[in-house]
N, C-alpha and C positions, 0 to 999 in steps of 0.2 A: 432783166430777162425772165420770161415766164417759166415757172416750174410746174411739174405735174402736180395736180391738185385733185383730191377726191372729196365728194360730199357724201357723208354717211347719214342716212335718214332713219330715225327710230320710229318704226311703224308697227310695233308688235303689241301695243296696248289693247285692252279689251273694251275701252270706251264706256265704262259703267255709268258715269254721270251723264254722258251724252246719249246713252241708251242706243248705241249702234257703233258701227265701225267708222268713226268720224275721219280716220286717216285716208279713206278712199271715197268719202261722200262728196259728190260733185257739188260745187257751189253755184255755178251759173249754168246756162243752157248748153255750154260747150262741154260739160261733163267733167271738167278738170277739178280735182280736189286741191286743197291747199298745197300738198306736197309737190304737185306739178308746177305751181308758181315758184316754189323754192328751186326746183330743178331748172326751170327757165332762167331765173335770176342768176343762178350759179353758172350755167353755161354761158350766159351773156358776159361774165367777167373772167372767163378763162378756165373754169373747171372742166375736166374732160371725162371724169369717171364718177358714176353714181352707184352707191351701194345701199340697198334698202333692207332693213331688218323687219321681218314680218312674222305673223303667227299663222297657224293652219286655217284660221277663219277667213283669211283674205281669199276671195274667190279667184279661181283660175282665169275667169274672164277679165279681171282687172290686170293680173300679171301679163296676160296676152296683150292687153291694150297698151300698157306702157312699154313692153318689149317691142311691139311694132313701132311705137314712136321712136324708141332709141335706134332702131335699125334705119328708120327713115331719116333721122336727124344726125346719125353718125356719132353718137356718144356711147361709151362703154357702160353697161348696166349689169349689176349683179344682184340677185335675190338671195337672202339668207334667212332661213327659218330659225327663230329663237324658240328653242324647246328646253324643257327642264334639264335634259342631259346633253345639250349641245356641246358643252365643254365637259369632257369626262376627266375626273380627277381620280387617280388610282387610290384604292383603299376606302372609297366612300360609296355608300348605298344612298341614292337620292330618295328622300321621303316623298310620299304622295302629296301632290300640291296642284292647285288650280291656276294660281297666278304665275306669270313669269318671274324670274329671279330679280328683275329690276334693270335699270338703265345701264349700270356698269357691266352687268352680265351681257346685255345686248351689244354693247361696244366690243366686248371680248369675243363675241361670236364672229366678228369680222376680221379677226387677226390673220386669217389665212389668205385674205384677198386684198389687204391694204398694206402696202410697203412704202407709202409716201405720206407727207403731211396731209392731214384731212380735217375737214370741218364736220362736227357732229351737231345735228339739230333734231328737234321734235317734228314729226310728220304733220301735226295739227296746228302748228304755229306759223304765222306769216311774219317774216322778219324784215322784208324790204331789201331792195337791191343794194343799198348802201352797206348793209352788214356784210354781204358777200364780197363787196369791193374792199372793205377794210380787211377782211380775212385774206383775200387774194394778195393784197399788198404785203401783209406780214409774211406770207409764204414765199412770194416772189423775191422779197428782199432778204430771205434766209434768216428771218428773226425767229422762226419756229425750229426748235432743236430738241435734243434729248433733255436739255436743262431748262428750256423755256417754252411754255405753251401760251396760248392767248384765249381771251374770252371777249365776246361782244355783249355788253350789258345795256339795259334800258332803264329809264326813269320809271319807278313803280307806278306813277300816276297814269301812264298810258297803257298799263298792262292789266287793268282790272276788268271784271265782268259786272254787268248790271244785274245779273241773275243769281248771285250767290258769292260765297267766299272763294278765294283762290289760294293756292300754295305758291310761294315765291321764295327764292334764296336771296336774302338781304346781304349785300356785299359790303365788306369793310376793306378799304384800300390804304396803302401807305402813301407817302408824299410823292412817290414816283409813279403812281397808278398801278402798282403791283397789288395783286389780291393778297389780303391777310387772312380773311376767312369768309365763308358763306354760311349764313345762319338760316336754316329752313324755317319758315313760318307758314302754317297751313290754314290760317284763318284771316287772311288780309281782305279788307273790304272798305268801301266807302260808307260812312255813317255820319249823317247830319253835317255833310260838307267837309268832313275830315277823312283821312285814310288811317285806319287803325288795324291792329291785330290784337288778338286776345291771348293773354298768357297768365296762367294761374288765376283765372277769373277776372283779370283786370284788362281794360282796354288801353292799349298803348299807341299813341299817335306817332305817325312817321311822316316826313316831308314827301311831297309828290316827286321831288327830284332825287330821292334816295335810289341808288342804283341797285337793280336786282338781276340775278342770273335767270335767263330764260332758256337755259340748256343750249346755248350757242357757244361751243368750245372749238378752239383750233388746236389740234393735237399733232404731236410727232408720233410715228408708229412705235417708238420705244415704250409708249404707255402700256402696250399689251403685256410687257414683262411684269410691270407692277400690278396690273389688273389680275393677272393669273395668280400671283402670289396672294393678293388680297382676297380673291374669291376662295382660295384654299382656306384662308383664315376664317372667312365668313361661314363656309360650310362646316368647318371644324367647331364653330361656336354653337352648333345645333340651333339654327334660327327658327323662330316661330313660323307657323304655316303661312302667314301672310307677310312676313318680314322680307324686305327687299334690299338688294345690293345696289346702292345708288352711285351714279357717277360723281356728283358733287362731294360725297363723302370720301370717295377714292382719291379725288384730286386734292381734297383737304389733307388727307393722310400723306400724300406725296409732298405737299408743301411743308407739313409739320416735320417730316423726316428730312427736309432740305434736299430732296431729290430734284425739285423743279420750282421755278417761279412762273407766275401766270400774270401776263400783262393784260390789263383791262382797257378796252376801247369802248367809248360810249357811242351808241348809234343814235342818229337823229331821225332815222326812218320810223314811220308809224309801225307799231307792232299790233298784230291782231291775232286772236286765238279763239278756239271753240272748246271751252270747258263744258258748257251746257248747250243743249239743243237750241235754246233761244238765241245763243250767240251767233248762230249761222246767219240770221238776217242782217246783223251788223256788218259782218265781213262781206256778205253779198252786196250790200249797198256801197261799201268801200271799194270793192273791185269794179263795180259798175262805174264809179267815179274815176278810178284810175284808168279804165279803158277810155272813158270820155276825154281824159287828159292825154291820150295817146302814149301812156306809159306801158300798156300791154295791148297786144292785138285782141280782138274779140274772141278769136279762136287761137289759143296759144301755139298750136302745132301746124297750122296751114301755111 
């Protein structure tokens, strides 16, 4: 039986390496950015509600565009601004800061509008319909609970950029495919036919089949309780001006405290992302190919 499912899209980033608001940058002539392909795929497999975390730089014209689409297509849509003081903690004065507090803070900003199991994704990543189907099956079969979350992971070999290094969370799993840890590496790249990351000045090779987290998590709303407590600890630690509160770190802490287990599913869908401006042409060619295969309409919303 189908359960209520929400897609939470993190679209509050500043796009510094992309040099623009990549989360709303249209890829093809239809004007749809990657996040609309994610919305389309999620709706196709039974998600009914979309929540988007944004910053004040997102133009009103784009908010009006997607709001009109939601009204025409009949899905529930919520916009939430991620601001420094979105979550007020008593007894703390927030320091001056330019960057948002990070992905875990972004998720926490949605606590008042999400009461059902939900998928969290990045706005600028294309995950493929299969990933949403895997997530929908986990939710519909009631395998997502206060004590068990899910994650869809991808082989690192299909997640790289041709234009520079990328940050990926390398996953370690137990024999039953439950997550043991996610180790963030910020310098993964292809070099001389191998995939490597650099640590303490040494290049360390990894297999193309190594699973990495691409921030596709399946959460129960109980996560908001832990995120609020952890954010309190984060603020109390007097973080550096650019230090962020990340969702993988929060999930890792929940696992370490034995509050939750995270079952990992491997997606065979192609993953595409835009870390750098030059990545756009690759995903543009990919989407044209998918349209030619009749996997997507030329205009998503007609």
